[in-house]
C-alpha positions as CSV (number, residue, x, y, z in Angstrom):
1,X,-46.9,-21.6,44.8
2,X,-50.4,-20.5,44.1
3,X,-49.2,-17.0,46.0
4,X,-47.2,-15.3,43.2
5,X,-50.2,-15.9,40.7
6,X,-52.9,-14.5,42.8
7,X,-50.7,-11.5,43.3
8,X,-50.0,-11.1,39.6
9,X,-53.5,-11.4,38.9
10,X,-54.4,-8.5,41.4
11,X,-51.6,-6.2,39.9
12,X,-53.7,-6.7,36.5
13,X,-57.3,-5.6,38.0
14,X,-55.2,-2.7,39.7
15,X,-54.1,-1.9,36.2
16,X,-57.5,-2.2,34.7
17,X,-59.1,-0.3,37.3
18,X,-56.7,2.2,37.2
19,X,-56.8,2.4,33.3
20,X,-61.2,3.0,33.7
21,X,-60.0,5.9,36.2
22,X,-57.7,7.6,33.5
23,X,-60.5,6.9,30.9
24,X,-63.0,8.1,32.6
25,X,-61.3,11.4,33.9
26,X,-59.7,12.4,30.7
27,X,-63.1,12.3,29.0
28,X,-64.7,14.4,31.8
29,X,-62.1,16.7,31.3
30,X,-62.7,17.2,27.8
31,X,-66.2,17.2,28.0
32,X,-66.2,20.0,30.7
33,X,-63.8,22.0,28.2
34,X,-65.9,21.7,25.4
35,X,-69.3,22.8,27.8
36,X,-66.7,25.9,28.8
37,X,-66.0,26.9,25.3
38,X,-69.9,26.4,24.5
39,X,-70.5,28.9,27.3
40,X,-68.1,31.5,25.9
41,X,-68.6,31.2,22.4
42,X,-72.4,30.7,21.9
43,X,-73.5,28.5,18.7
44,X,-76.9,26.5,18.1
45,X,-75.3,23.1,18.1
46,X,-72.9,22.6,21.0
47,X,-70.5,22.1,18.7
48,X,-67.4,22.3,21.0
49,X,-68.7,20.2,23.8
50,X,-69.2,17.4,20.9
51,X,-65.6,18.1,19.8
52,X,-64.1,17.8,22.6
53,X,-65.8,15.1,24.4
54,X,-65.3,12.9,21.1
55,X,-61.5,14.0,21.4
56,X,-61.3,13.0,24.8
57,X,-62.7,9.4,23.9
58,X,-59.9,9.0,21.2
59,X,-57.0,10.4,23.4
60,X,-57.6,8.0,26.2
61,X,-58.6,4.6,23.9
62,X,-55.3,5.8,22.5
63,X,-53.7,6.1,25.9
64,X,-55.0,2.6,26.5
65,X,-53.7,1.1,23.5
66,X,-50.3,2.4,24.1
67,X,-50.2,0.8,27.7
68,X,-51.5,-2.4,26.6
69,X,-48.6,-2.5,24.2
70,X,-46.1,-2.5,26.8
């Protein structure tokens, strides 16, 4: 009787680990895109890095909320 419970719990851990990797990859890619744009369009404040890293955070949080609703 306990095996289905353990298997269900393991599936939740795997899903949470996948969400963490997805968030990390999304934020990292958007940050690198911002860094690349900052090297192409020189500005004083690393504006593209800031904008794209925050955009990556918001998009990854949106994806996590959508997955949690399902």
